[in-house]
TORKOL-4160 file (C-alpha; in steps of 0.2 Angstrom, whole numbers, padded with zeros to 4 digits, m for minus):
464
<pt num="1" X="0024" Y="0133" Z="0000"/>
<pt num="2" X="0020" Y="0130" Z="m0015"/>
<pt num="3" X="0003" Y="0125" Z="m0017"/>
<pt num="4" X="0005" Y="0115" Z="m0032"/>
<pt num="5" X="m0013" Y="0113" Z="m0037"/>
<pt num="6" X="m0015" Y="0133" Z="m0037"/>
<pt num="7" X="m0003" Y="0134" Z="m0052"/>
<pt num="8" X="m0015" Y="0121" Z="m0062"/>
<pt num="9" X="m0023" Y="0131" Z="m0075"/>
<pt num="10" X="m0014" Y="0150" Z="m0075"/>
<pt num="11" X="0000" Y="0155" Z="m0085"/>
<pt num="12" X="0017" Y="0156" Z="m0083"/>
<pt num="13" X="0017" Y="0175" Z="m0079"/>
<pt num="14" X="0004" Y="0173" Z="m0067"/>
<pt num="15" X="0010" Y="0160" Z="m0056"/>
<pt num="16" X="0027" Y="0167" Z="m0054"/>
<pt num="17" X="0021" Y="0183" Z="m0053"/>
<pt num="18" X="0014" Y="0175" Z="m0036"/>
<pt num="19" X="0027" Y="0166" Z="m0030"/>
<pt num="20" X="0043" Y="0170" Z="m0018"/>
<pt num="21" X="0058" Y="0173" Z="m0025"/>
<pt num="22" X="0066" Y="0156" Z="m0018"/>
<pt num="23" X="0048" Y="0149" Z="m0025"/>
<pt num="24" X="0050" Y="0155" Z="m0041"/>
<pt num="25" X="0068" Y="0150" Z="m0043"/>
<pt num="26" X="0062" Y="0133" Z="m0040"/>
<pt num="27" X="0049" Y="0131" Z="m0052"/>
<pt num="28" X="0059" Y="0140" Z="m0066"/>
<pt num="29" X="0073" Y="0124" Z="m0061"/>
<pt num="30" X="0064" Y="0112" Z="m0062"/>
<pt num="31" X="0055" Y="0119" Z="m0077"/>
<pt num="32" X="0074" Y="0119" Z="m0086"/>
<pt num="33" X="0079" Y="0101" Z="m0077"/>
<pt num="34" X="0064" Y="0092" Z="m0085"/>
<pt num="35" X="0060" Y="0102" Z="m0101"/>
<pt num="36" X="0047" Y="0107" Z="m0099"/>
<pt num="37" X="0040" Y="0127" Z="m0103"/>
<pt num="38" X="0022" Y="0125" Z="m0096"/>
<pt num="39" X="0022" Y="0128" Z="m0077"/>
<pt num="40" X="0004" Y="0121" Z="m0079"/>
<pt num="41" X="0009" Y="0105" Z="m0087"/>
<pt num="42" X="0024" Y="0100" Z="m0071"/>
<pt num="43" X="0010" Y="0106" Z="m0056"/>
<pt num="44" X="m0001" Y="0091" Z="m0064"/>
<pt num="45" X="0011" Y="0081" Z="m0062"/>
<pt num="46" X="0013" Y="0085" Z="m0045"/>
<pt num="47" X="0000" Y="0084" Z="m0038"/>
<pt num="48" X="m0010" Y="0068" Z="m0049"/>
<pt num="49" X="m0008" Y="0050" Z="m0038"/>
<pt num="50" X="0003" Y="0038" Z="m0051"/>
<pt num="51" X="m0011" Y="0027" Z="m0059"/>
<pt num="52" X="m0003" Y="0010" Z="m0054"/>
<pt num="53" X="0002" Y="0003" Z="m0037"/>
<pt num="54" X="0017" Y="m0009" Z="m0036"/>
<pt num="55" X="0022" Y="m0023" Z="m0024"/>
<pt num="56" X="0040" Y="m0030" Z="m0023"/>
<pt num="57" X="0036" Y="m0048" Z="m0019"/>
<pt num="58" X="0049" Y="m0057" Z="m0006"/>
<pt num="59" X="0053" Y="m0074" Z="m0016"/>
<pt num="60" X="0064" Y="m0079" Z="m0005"/>
<pt num="61" X="0049" Y="m0083" Z="0006"/>
<pt num="62" X="0034" Y="m0083" Z="m0007"/>
<pt num="63" X="0027" Y="m0084" Z="m0025"/>
<pt num="64" X="0021" Y="m0071" Z="m0036"/>
<pt num="65" X="0006" Y="m0081" Z="m0039"/>
<pt num="66" X="0001" Y="m0083" Z="m0020"/>
<pt num="67" X="0002" Y="m0064" Z="m0018"/>
<pt num="68" X="m0009" Y="m0061" Z="m0034"/>
<pt num="69" X="m0021" Y="m0071" Z="m0027"/>
<pt num="70" X="m0020" Y="m0063" Z="m0008"/>
<pt num="71" X="m0021" Y="m0044" Z="m0019"/>
<pt num="72" X="m0037" Y="m0051" Z="m0028"/>
<pt num="73" X="m0046" Y="m0059" Z="m0015"/>
<pt num="74" X="m0047" Y="m0041" Z="m0005"/>
<pt num="75" X="m0051" Y="m0032" Z="m0020"/>
<pt num="76" X="m0067" Y="m0042" Z="m0025"/>
<pt num="77" X="m0071" Y="m0041" Z="m0008"/>
<pt num="78" X="m0072" Y="m0020" Z="m0009"/>
<pt num="79" X="m0081" Y="m0023" Z="m0025"/>
<pt num="80" X="m0097" Y="m0024" Z="m0015"/>
<pt num="81" X="m0093" Y="m0008" Z="m0008"/>
<pt num="82" X="m0091" Y="0001" Z="m0023"/>
<pt num="83" X="m0105" Y="m0008" Z="m0030"/>
<pt num="84" X="m0094" Y="m0013" Z="m0045"/>
<pt num="85" X="m0093" Y="m0029" Z="m0054"/>
<pt num="86" X="m0075" Y="m0028" Z="m0062"/>
<pt num="87" X="m0059" Y="m0027" Z="m0049"/>
<pt num="88" X="m0041" Y="m0017" Z="m0053"/>
<pt num="89" X="m0031" Y="m0027" Z="m0065"/>
<pt num="90" X="m0018" Y="m0036" Z="m0054"/>
<pt num="91" X="m0005" Y="m0043" Z="m0064"/>
<pt num="92" X="0015" Y="m0049" Z="m0064"/>
<pt num="93" X="0026" Y="m0036" Z="m0072"/>
<pt num="94" X="0033" Y="m0042" Z="m0090"/>
<pt num="95" X="0050" Y="m0036" Z="m0084"/>
<pt num="96" X="0054" Y="m0037" Z="m0065"/>
<pt num="97" X="0048" Y="m0055" Z="m0060"/>
<pt num="98" X="0048" Y="m0051" Z="m0043"/>
<pt num="99" X="0035" Y="m0038" Z="m0044"/>
<pt num="100" X="0016" Y="m0035" Z="m0047"/>
<pt num="101" X="0008" Y="m0021" Z="m0055"/>
<pt num="102" X="m0012" Y="m0015" Z="m0048"/>
<pt num="103" X="m0022" Y="m0004" Z="m0057"/>
<pt num="104" X="m0036" Y="0007" Z="m0051"/>
<pt num="105" X="m0051" Y="0006" Z="m0047"/>
<pt num="106" X="m0061" Y="0011" Z="m0063"/>
<pt num="107" X="m0060" Y="0032" Z="m0066"/>
<pt num="108" X="m0078" Y="0032" Z="m0076"/>
<pt num="109" X="m0089" Y="0025" Z="m0058"/>
<pt num="110" X="m0099" Y="0039" Z="m0048"/>
<pt num="111" X="m0086" Y="0044" Z="m0035"/>
<pt num="112" X="m0094" Y="0048" Z="m0018"/>
<pt num="113" X="m0094" Y="0066" Z="m0015"/>
<pt num="114" X="m0089" Y="0074" Z="0001"/>
<pt num="115" X="m0103" Y="0073" Z="0014"/>
<pt num="116" X="m0114" Y="0092" Z="0018"/>
<pt num="117" X="m0110" Y="0088" Z="0033"/>
<pt num="118" X="m0099" Y="0101" Z="0044"/>
<pt num="119" X="m0098" Y="0089" Z="0060"/>
<pt num="120" X="m0092" Y="0074" Z="0050"/>
<pt num="121" X="m0074" Y="0082" Z="0044"/>
<pt num="122" X="m0058" Y="0074" Z="0048"/>
<pt num="123" X="m0043" Y="0086" Z="0044"/>
<pt num="124" X="m0025" Y="0077" Z="0041"/>
<pt num="125" X="m0008" Y="0082" Z="0037"/>
<pt num="126" X="0000" Y="0082" Z="0021"/>
<pt num="127" X="0011" Y="0066" Z="0023"/>
<pt num="128" X="m0003" Y="0057" Z="0028"/>
<pt num="129" X="m0014" Y="0064" Z="0014"/>
<pt num="130" X="0001" Y="0057" Z="0003"/>
<pt num="131" X="m0001" Y="0041" Z="0008"/>
<pt num="132" X="m0019" Y="0041" Z="0008"/>
<pt num="133" X="m0020" Y="0043" Z="m0009"/>
<pt num="134" X="m0007" Y="0030" Z="m0013"/>
<pt num="135" X="m0020" Y="0017" Z="m0005"/>
<pt num="136" X="m0018" Y="0019" Z="0013"/>
<pt num="137" X="m0031" Y="0021" Z="0030"/>
<pt num="138" X="m0029" Y="0037" Z="0039"/>
<pt num="139" X="m0019" Y="0031" Z="0054"/>
<pt num="140" X="m0018" Y="0041" Z="0071"/>
<pt num="141" X="m0004" Y="0050" Z="0071"/>
<pt num="142" X="m0009" Y="0058" Z="0057"/>
<pt num="143" X="m0026" Y="0066" Z="0061"/>
<pt num="144" X="m0024" Y="0086" Z="0065"/>
<pt num="145" X="m0042" Y="0090" Z="0068"/>
<pt num="146" X="m0058" Y="0079" Z="0070"/>
<pt num="147" X="m0077" Y="0086" Z="0073"/>
<pt num="148" X="m0080" Y="0081" Z="0091"/>
<pt num="149" X="m0099" Y="0075" Z="0086"/>
<pt num="150" X="m0090" Y="0060" Z="0075"/>
<pt num="151" X="m0095" Y="0045" Z="0083"/>
<pt num="152" X="m0085" Y="0027" Z="0080"/>
<pt num="153" X="m0092" Y="0021" Z="0062"/>
<pt num="154" X="m0099" Y="0037" Z="0059"/>
<pt num="155" X="m0095" Y="0042" Z="0041"/>
<pt num="156" X="m0082" Y="0055" Z="0037"/>
<pt num="157" X="m0075" Y="0067" Z="0025"/>
<pt num="158" X="m0057" Y="0067" Z="0023"/>
<pt num="159" X="m0046" Y="0085" Z="0020"/>
<pt num="160" X="m0029" Y="0086" Z="0019"/>
<pt num="161" X="m0021" Y="0101" Z="0025"/>
<pt num="162" X="m0011" Y="0108" Z="0011"/>
<pt num="163" X="m0010" Y="0126" Z="0021"/>
<pt num="164" X="m0002" Y="0118" Z="0037"/>
<pt num="165" X="m0013" Y="0130" Z="0047"/>
<pt num="166" X="m0024" Y="0118" Z="0056"/>
<pt num="167" X="m0016" Y="0117" Z="0074"/>
<pt num="168" X="m0017" Y="0097" Z="0081"/>
<pt num="169" X="m0033" Y="0097" Z="0091"/>
<pt num="170" X="m0042" Y="0109" Z="0082"/>
<pt num="171" X="m0062" Y="0111" Z="0090"/>
<pt num="172" X="m0069" Y="0123" Z="0077"/>
<pt num="173" X="m0073" Y="0118" Z="0057"/>
<pt num="174" X="m0058" Y="0123" Z="0048"/>
<pt num="175" X="m0063" Y="0133" Z="0036"/>
<pt num="176" X="m0048" Y="0136" Z="0023"/>
<pt num="177" X="m0051" Y="0135" Z="0005"/>
<pt num="178" X="m0035" Y="0126" Z="0000"/>
<pt num="179" X="m0037" Y="0111" Z="0011"/>
<pt num="180" X="m0038" Y="0095" Z="m0002"/>
<pt num="181" X="m0053" Y="0083" Z="m0002"/>
<pt num="182" X="m0045" Y="0068" Z="m0002"/>
<pt num="183" X="m0060" Y="0055" Z="0000"/>
<pt num="184" X="m0072" Y="0047" Z="0011"/>
<pt num="185" X="m0072" Y="0035" Z="0026"/>
<pt num="186" X="m0077" Y="0027" Z="0042"/>
<pt num="187" X="m0071" Y="0033" Z="0058"/>
<pt num="188" X="m0061" Y="0020" Z="0069"/>
<pt num="189" X="m0060" Y="0031" Z="0084"/>
<pt num="190" X="m0067" Y="0046" Z="0092"/>
<pt num="191" X="m0060" Y="0065" Z="0093"/>
<pt num="192" X="m0054" Y="0059" Z="0114"/>
<pt num="193" X="m0048" Y="0044" Z="0109"/>
<pt num="194" X="m0038" Y="0053" Z="0095"/>
<pt num="195" X="m0031" Y="0069" Z="0106"/>
<pt num="196" X="m0031" Y="0060" Z="0123"/>
<pt num="197" X="m0017" Y="0071" Z="0135"/>
<pt num="198" X="m0004" Y="0057" Z="0136"/>
<pt num="199" X="m0011" Y="0044" Z="0127"/>
<pt num="200" X="0001" Y="0035" Z="0112"/>
<pt num="201" X="m0007" Y="0040" Z="0095"/>
<pt num="202" X="m0007" Y="0022" Z="0087"/>
<pt num="203" X="m0020" Y="0012" Z="0074"/>
<pt num="204" X="m0031" Y="0016" Z="0060"/>
<pt num="205" X="m0041" Y="0032" Z="0065"/>
<pt num="206" X="m0052" Y="0030" Z="0048"/>
<pt num="207" X="m0052" Y="0015" Z="0037"/>
<pt num="208" X="m0053" Y="0022" Z="0019"/>
<pt num="209" X="m0069" Y="0016" Z="0009"/>
<pt num="210" X="m0067" Y="0029" Z="m0007"/>
<pt num="211" X="m0053" Y="0042" Z="m0013"/>
<pt num="212" X="m0049" Y="0054" Z="m0027"/>
<pt num="213" X="m0036" Y="0044" Z="m0034"/>
<pt num="214" X="m0046" Y="0027" Z="m0036"/>
<pt num="215" X="m0030" Y="0019" Z="m0028"/>
<pt num="216" X="m0035" Y="0003" Z="m0020"/>
<pt num="217" X="m0031" Y="0000" Z="m0002"/>
<pt num="218" X="m0026" Y="m0017" Z="0002"/>
<pt num="219" X="m0013" Y="m0026" Z="0017"/>
<pt num="220" X="m0001" Y="m0040" Z="0016"/>
<pt num="221" X="0010" Y="m0048" Z="0029"/>
<pt num="222" X="0027" Y="m0042" Z="0027"/>
<pt num="223" X="0035" Y="m0059" Z="0024"/>
<pt num="224" X="0026" Y="m0059" Z="0008"/>
<pt num="225" X="0029" Y="m0041" Z="0001"/>
<pt num="226" X="0029" Y="m0024" Z="0002"/>
<pt num="227" X="0024" Y="m0007" Z="m0007"/>
<pt num="228" X="0037" Y="0000" Z="m0017"/>
<pt num="229" X="0039" Y="0013" Z="m0031"/>
<pt num="230" X="0045" Y="0002" Z="m0049"/>
<pt num="231" X="0061" Y="0012" Z="m0050"/>
<pt num="232" X="0064" Y="0006" Z="m0034"/>
<pt num="233" X="0066" Y="m0010" Z="m0037"/>
<pt num="234" X="0070" Y="m0009" Z="m0053"/>
<pt num="235" X="0086" Y="0000" Z="m0044"/>
<pt num="236" X="0091" Y="m0016" Z="m0035"/>
<pt num="237" X="0092" Y="m0027" Z="m0050"/>
<pt num="238" X="0102" Y="m0014" Z="m0060"/>
<pt num="239" X="0113" Y="m0016" Z="m0043"/>
<pt num="240" X="0112" Y="m0037" Z="m0047"/>
<pt num="241" X="0117" Y="m0043" Z="m0032"/>
<pt num="242" X="0123" Y="m0062" Z="m0033"/>
<pt num="243" X="0122" Y="m0073" Z="m0017"/>
<pt num="244" X="0142" Y="m0075" Z="m0012"/>
<pt num="245" X="0145" Y="m0055" Z="m0014"/>
<pt num="246" X="0147" Y="m0044" Z="0002"/>
<pt num="247" X="0138" Y="m0027" Z="m0002"/>
<pt num="248" X="0136" Y="m0010" Z="0005"/>
<pt num="249" X="0120" Y="m0002" Z="0005"/>
<pt num="250" X="0125" Y="0017" Z="0011"/>
<pt num="251" X="0110" Y="0024" Z="0014"/>
<pt num="252" X="0099" Y="0012" Z="0018"/>
<pt num="253" X="0083" Y="0018" Z="0027"/>
<pt num="254" X="0070" Y="0014" Z="0029"/>
<pt num="255" X="0078" Y="m0002" Z="0024"/>
<pt num="256" X="0064" Y="m0006" Z="0007"/>
<pt num="257" X="0080" Y="m0009" Z="m0005"/>
<pt num="258" X="0091" Y="m0018" Z="0007"/>
<pt num="259" X="0077" Y="m0032" Z="0011"/>
<pt num="260" X="0075" Y="m0032" Z="m0008"/>
<pt num="261" X="0092" Y="m0034" Z="m0013"/>
<pt num="262" X="0094" Y="m0051" Z="0003"/>
<pt num="263" X="0080" Y="m0057" Z="m0005"/>
<pt num="264" X="0088" Y="m0059" Z="m0022"/>
<pt num="265" X="0103" Y="m0066" Z="m0012"/>
<pt num="266" X="0088" Y="m0081" Z="m0008"/>
<pt num="267" X="0096" Y="m0076" Z="0011"/>
<pt num="268" X="0117" Y="m0079" Z="0006"/>
<pt num="269" X="0129" Y="m0068" Z="0005"/>
<pt num="270" X="0131" Y="m0052" Z="0017"/>
<pt num="271" X="0125" Y="m0034" Z="0015"/>
<pt num="272" X="0131" Y="m0021" Z="0030"/>
<pt num="273" X="0115" Y="m0007" Z="0029"/>
<pt num="274" X="0121" Y="0010" Z="0035"/>
<pt num="275" X="0113" Y="0024" Z="0043"/>
<pt num="276" X="0115" Y="0037" Z="0057"/>
<pt num="277" X="0099" Y="0037" Z="0064"/>
<pt num="278" X="0095" Y="0023" Z="0079"/>
<pt num="279" X="0078" Y="0022" Z="0075"/>
<pt num="280" X="0080" Y="0021" Z="0058"/>
<pt num="281" X="0090" Y="0004" Z="0058"/>
<pt num="282" X="0080" Y="m0002" Z="0072"/>
<pt num="283" X="0066" Y="m0002" Z="0058"/>
<pt num="284" X="0078" Y="m0010" Z="0045"/>
<pt num="285" X="0081" Y="m0022" Z="0057"/>
<pt num="286" X="0064" Y="m0027" Z="0061"/>
<pt num="287" X="0059" Y="m0027" Z="0043"/>
<pt num="288" X="0074" Y="m0041" Z="0039"/>
<pt num="289" X="0065" Y="m0051" Z="0054"/>
<pt num="290" X="0047" Y="m0049" Z="0047"/>
<pt num="291" X="0054" Y="m0054" Z="0030"/>
<pt num="292" X="0065" Y="m0069" Z="0039"/>
<pt num="293" X="0081" Y="m0062" Z="0030"/>
<pt num="294" X="0096" Y="m0066" Z="0040"/>
<pt num="295" X="0109" Y="m0061" Z="0028"/>
<pt num="296" X="0108" Y="m0042" Z="0033"/>
<pt num="297" X="0120" Y="m0033" Z="0048"/>
<pt num="298" X="0113" Y="m0015" Z="0052"/>
<pt num="299" X="0124" Y="m0003" Z="0060"/>
<pt num="300" X="0120" Y="0017" Z="0066"/>
<pt num="301" X="0134" Y="0024" Z="0057"/>
<pt num="302" X="0140" Y="0040" Z="0046"/>
<pt num="303" X="0141" Y="0033" Z="0029"/>
<pt num="304" X="0152" Y="0047" Z="0023"/>
<pt num="305" X="0164" Y="0040" Z="0038"/>
<pt num="306" X="0164" Y="0021" Z="0032"/>
<pt num="307" X="0182" Y="0021" Z="0025"/>
<pt num="308" X="0193" Y="0020" Z="0038"/>
<pt num="309" X="0213" Y="0015" Z="0029"/>
<pt num="310" X="0219" Y="0011" Z="0045"/>
<pt num="311" X="0208" Y="m0003" Z="0051"/>
<pt num="312" X="0207" Y="m0022" Z="0047"/>
<pt num="313" X="0196" Y="m0031" Z="0037"/>
<pt num="314" X="0196" Y="m0049" Z="0044"/>
<pt num="315" X="0191" Y="m0061" Z="0030"/>
<pt num="316" X="0173" Y="m0070" Z="0030"/>
<pt num="317" X="0158" Y="m0062" Z="0037"/>
<pt num="318" X="0163" Y="m0042" Z="0040"/>
<pt num="319" X="0159" Y="m0033" Z="0057"/>
<pt num="320" X="0155" Y="m0014" Z="0062"/>
<pt num="321" X="0160" Y="m0001" Z="0052"/>
<pt num="322" X="0173" Y="0007" Z="0048"/>
<pt num="323" X="0181" Y="m0004" Z="0032"/>
<pt num="324" X="0196" Y="m0004" Z="0024"/>
<pt num="325" X="0198" Y="m0001" Z="0006"/>
<pt num="326" X="0192" Y="m0013" Z="m0008"/>
<pt num="327" X="0182" Y="m0022" Z="0003"/>
<pt num="328" X="0163" Y="m0023" Z="m0005"/>
<pt num="329" X="0161" Y="m0033" Z="m0023"/>
<pt num="330" X="0145" Y="m0022" Z="m0026"/>
<pt num="331" X="0139" Y="m0003" Z="m0018"/>
<pt num="332" X="0121" Y="0004" Z="m0016"/>
<pt num="333" X="0121" Y="0025" Z="m0015"/>
<pt num="334" X="0101" Y="0025" Z="m0014"/>
<pt num="335" X="0106" Y="0046" Z="m0010"/>
<pt num="336" X="0099" Y="0059" Z="0002"/>
<pt num="337" X="0094" Y="0072" Z="m0010"/>
<pt num="338" X="0079" Y="0084" Z="m0013"/>
<pt num="339" X="0064" Y="0070" Z="m0015"/>
<pt num="340" X="0060" Y="0082" Z="m0029"/>
<pt num="341" X="0051" Y="0069" Z="m0039"/>
<pt num="342" X="0041" Y="0061" Z="m0025"/>
<pt num="343" X="0021" Y="0060" Z="m0030"/>
<pt num="344" X="0009" Y="0067" Z="m0026"/>
<pt num="345" X="0014" Y="0083" Z="m0019"/>
<pt num="346" X="0003" Y="0092" Z="m0012"/>
<pt num="347" X="0012" Y="0107" Z="m0006"/>
<pt num="348" X="0031" Y="0108" Z="m0010"/>
<pt num="349" X="0041" Y="0121" Z="0004"/>
<pt num="350" X="0059" Y="0116" Z="m0002"/>
<pt num="351" X="0071" Y="0131" Z="m0001"/>
<pt num="352" X="0082" Y="0134" Z="m0014"/>
<pt num="353" X="0097" Y="0134" Z="m0003"/>
<pt num="354" X="0091" Y="0117" Z="0004"/>
<pt num="355" X="0093" Y="0110" Z="m0014"/>
<pt num="356" X="0109" Y="0113" Z="m0017"/>
<pt num="357" X="0115" Y="0108" Z="0000"/>
<pt num="358" X="0111" Y="0091" Z="m0006"/>
<pt num="359" X="0124" Y="0089" Z="m0020"/>
<pt num="360" X="0141" Y="0091" Z="m0006"/>
<pt num="361" X="0134" Y="0075" Z="0003"/>
<pt num="362" X="0133" Y="0065" Z="m0012"/>
<pt num="363" X="0152" Y="0071" Z="m0014"/>
<pt num="364" X="0157" Y="0065" Z="0003"/>
<pt num="365" X="0146" Y="0050" Z="0000"/>
<pt num="366" X="0154" Y="0044" Z="m0015"/>
<pt num="367" X="0171" Y="0046" Z="m0011"/>
<pt num="368" X="0170" Y="0035" Z="0003"/>
<pt num="369" X="0161" Y="0023" Z="m0011"/>
<pt num="370" X="0173" Y="0022" Z="m0021"/>
<pt num="371" X="0189" Y="0019" Z="m0010"/>
<pt num="372" X="0177" Y="0005" Z="m0001"/>
<pt num="373" X="0174" Y="m0004" Z="m0020"/>
<pt num="374" X="0184" Y="m0018" Z="m0024"/>
<pt num="375" X="0194" Y="m0018" Z="m0042"/>
<pt num="376" X="0178" Y="m0024" Z="m0056"/>
<pt num="377" X="0164" Y="m0021" Z="m0042"/>
<pt num="378" X="0149" Y="m0010" Z="m0047"/>
<pt num="379" X="0141" Y="0005" Z="m0038"/>
<pt num="380" X="0124" Y="0011" Z="m0043"/>
<pt num="381" X="0119" Y="0027" Z="m0038"/>
<pt num="382" X="0099" Y="0033" Z="m0037"/>
<pt num="383" X="0090" Y="0048" Z="m0030"/>
<pt num="384" X="0071" Y="0051" Z="m0030"/>
<pt num="385" X="0074" Y="0068" Z="m0037"/>
<pt num="386" X="0071" Y="0076" Z="m0056"/>
<pt num="387" X="0086" Y="0089" Z="m0052"/>
<pt num="388" X="0100" Y="0090" Z="m0064"/>
<pt num="389" X="0113" Y="0094" Z="m0052"/>
<pt num="390" X="0109" Y="0079" Z="m0042"/>
<pt num="391" X="0109" Y="0067" Z="m0057"/>
<pt num="392" X="0117" Y="0072" Z="m0072"/>
<pt num="393" X="0130" Y="0084" Z="m0066"/>
<pt num="394" X="0134" Y="0071" Z="m0054"/>
<pt num="395" X="0138" Y="0058" Z="m0063"/>
<pt num="396" X="0148" Y="0069" Z="m0075"/>
<pt num="397" X="0158" Y="0076" Z="m0058"/>
<pt num="398" X="0161" Y="0057" Z="m0053"/>
<pt num="399" X="0168" Y="0053" Z="m0068"/>
<pt num="400" X="0181" Y="0067" Z="m0069"/>
<pt num="401" X="0187" Y="0065" Z="m0049"/>
<pt num="402" X="0188" Y="0046" Z="m0050"/>
<pt num="403" X="0199" Y="0039" Z="m0065"/>
<pt num="404" X="0195" Y="0023" Z="m0060"/>
<pt num="405" X="0177" Y="0022" Z="m0062"/>
<pt num="406" X="0169" Y="0019" Z="m0077"/>
<pt num="407" X="0149" Y="0021" Z="m0082"/>
<pt num="408" X="0140" Y="0007" Z="m0089"/>
<pt num="409" X="0124" Y="0002" Z="m0094"/>
<pt num="410" X="0110" Y="0005" Z="m0082"/>
<pt num="411" X="0100" Y="m0012" Z="m0086"/>
<pt num="412" X="0088" Y="m0015" Z="m0086"/>
<pt num="413" X="0085" Y="0001" Z="m0093"/>
<pt num="414" X="0066" Y="0007" Z="m0094"/>
<pt num="415" X="0067" Y="0025" Z="m0090"/>
<pt num="416" X="0072" Y="0039" Z="m0101"/>
<pt num="417" X="0089" Y="0044" Z="m0104"/>
<pt num="418" X="0097" Y="0060" Z="m0092"/>
<pt num="419" X="0096" Y="0078" Z="m0100"/>
<pt num="420" X="0111" Y="0083" Z="m0114"/>
<pt num="421" X="0122" Y="0098" Z="m0110"/>
<pt num="422" X="0124" Y="0094" Z="m0093"/>
<pt num="423" X="0141" Y="0085" Z="m0094"/>
<pt num="424" X="0136" Y="0068" Z="m0101"/>
<pt num="425" X="0138" Y="0065" Z="m0120"/>
<pt num="426" X="0123" Y="0058" Z="m0130"/>
<pt num="427" X="0133" Y="0041" Z="m0127"/>
<pt num="428" X="0135" Y="0044" Z="m0109"/>
<pt num="429" X="0115" Y="0049" Z="m0107"/>
<pt num="430" X="0110" Y="0033" Z="m0114"/>
<pt num="431" X="0120" Y="0024" Z="m0099"/>
<pt num="432" X="0111" Y="0031" Z="m0088"/>
<pt num="433" X="0089" Y="0032" Z="m0085"/>
<pt num="434" X="0078" Y="0045" Z="m0079"/>
<pt num="435" X="0060" Y="0043" Z="m0074"/>
<pt num="436" X="0048" Y="0059" Z="m0075"/>
<pt num="437" X="0034" Y="0069" Z="m0084"/>
<pt num="438" X="0047" Y="0070" Z="m0100"/>
<pt num="439" X="0057" Y="0054" Z="m0098"/>
<pt num="440" X="0051" Y="0037" Z="m0099"/>
<pt num="441" X="0040" Y="0032" Z="m0117"/>
<pt num="442" X="0037" Y="0015" Z="m0112"/>
<pt num="443" X="0025" Y="0008" Z="m0119"/>
<pt num="444" X="0018" Y="m0001" Z="m0104"/>
<pt num="445" X="0011" Y="0013" Z="m0093"/>
<pt num="446" X="0013" Y="0008" Z="m0075"/>
<pt num="447" X="0031" Y="0009" Z="m0080"/>
<pt num="448" X="0029" Y="0030" Z="m0088"/>
<pt num="449" X="0017" Y="0034" Z="m0073"/>
<pt num="450" X="0029" Y="0037" Z="m0060"/>
<pt num="451" X="0039" Y="0045" Z="m0046"/>
<pt num="452" X="0055" Y="0056" Z="m0054"/>
<pt num="453" X="0069" Y="0045" Z="m0052"/>
<pt num="454" X="0087" Y="0042" Z="m0057"/>
<pt num="455" X="0101" Y="0028" Z="m0057"/>
<pt num="456" X="0118" Y="0026" Z="m0064"/>
<pt num="457" X="0127" Y="0011" Z="m0064"/>
<pt num="458" X="0148" Y="0013" Z="m0060"/>
<pt num="459" X="0162" Y="m0002" Z="m0062"/>
<pt num="460" X="0178" Y="0001" Z="m0052"/>
<pt num="461" X="0193" Y="m0001" Z="m0065"/>
<pt num="462" X="0211" Y="0002" Z="m0062"/>
<pt num="463" X="0215" Y="0020" Z="m0066"/>
<pt num="464" X="0221" Y="0024" Z="m0081"/>
């Protein structure tokens, strides 16, 4: 397991000497794929939280102006707690008109320090720690331990268990030098209510008042909009859905892009959303219901098997998969990937072998997608990883494997070009777009300081 925080400030030689062989391979591959030579720079990018928060608005049901006002009102109330007069900036993105960009609290303000009381600590798991750094409160399922003396309403110090050694319900003081200070909050639950046997863990356990990232916390009714990374919002615009389209979202969970596409279509046309897990499909259906979107049909189905040349596709609204060839006007393949673009990353436990398994799955998905896409149809491929094998090399394989697919500009292009010498020509590198520590040079900071992401766009033409 790579603890990125421990890699900062050390020489490459010192860092590599302390890593296991599989961890060395991952780090070396990442350095090569993002064109960096200094491990410290890569580690710093991973542990840092994107400075800006982006919200995608459901323009089908509300306006940008209304949501900006809702967010500003909440931040004004919080400014009293922070002891500041100014609130973070809240603005509409200049390019994506359904995107709102929220800045951080003033980084020069005096940060609250950890309490010097061992009895007032809350230990949370890594996923919860990442969510809190991005502006969330601490929800009950993410709590690993809480000091027995904590009462509801007490100030508590929140740490993330980067070492993954804290057992659920741990009673003693968790004396781990690598636990990461996340911030301060107010306890909304006691230890008893959190870890009581046969009690379901739900609700907010700690309401955060201060985090080291400075990312603001606010809530929105689901019908108004939701938090979404900037490149993910951009991805649906690259697909450019039209109101009369029949669209396939092959790997749809959790459904953020699905609902965005539905919103862009003004609730018209039809979107087929697939995922292999029933709980994830139920979540997509719930998201569509909350956002008042009725043009999505979600099914529990393996997208690699979505093509069946023997089935009959009826005219009008299509039903459950599988489907015949040339069925869909547009397809989004937001592929399963190694996720080595997510930020912040408090630790990384992905093995080199696991990372190598994703291109195989992506190729199987492409084979189904190309069959299902209509002539002149659009296919958008995206990942949230930095690895070339899942991005540029995958695009190169697609172009060689499917002569009826043509790479076209993934417009609007905000990210930087793809890596050279990975199977793509220099012109092709500028048709795709990539986000990461050394890719995007936008004059707008929120378009550069994002998670790692990759987008490629194809058109289906007649075989040459």
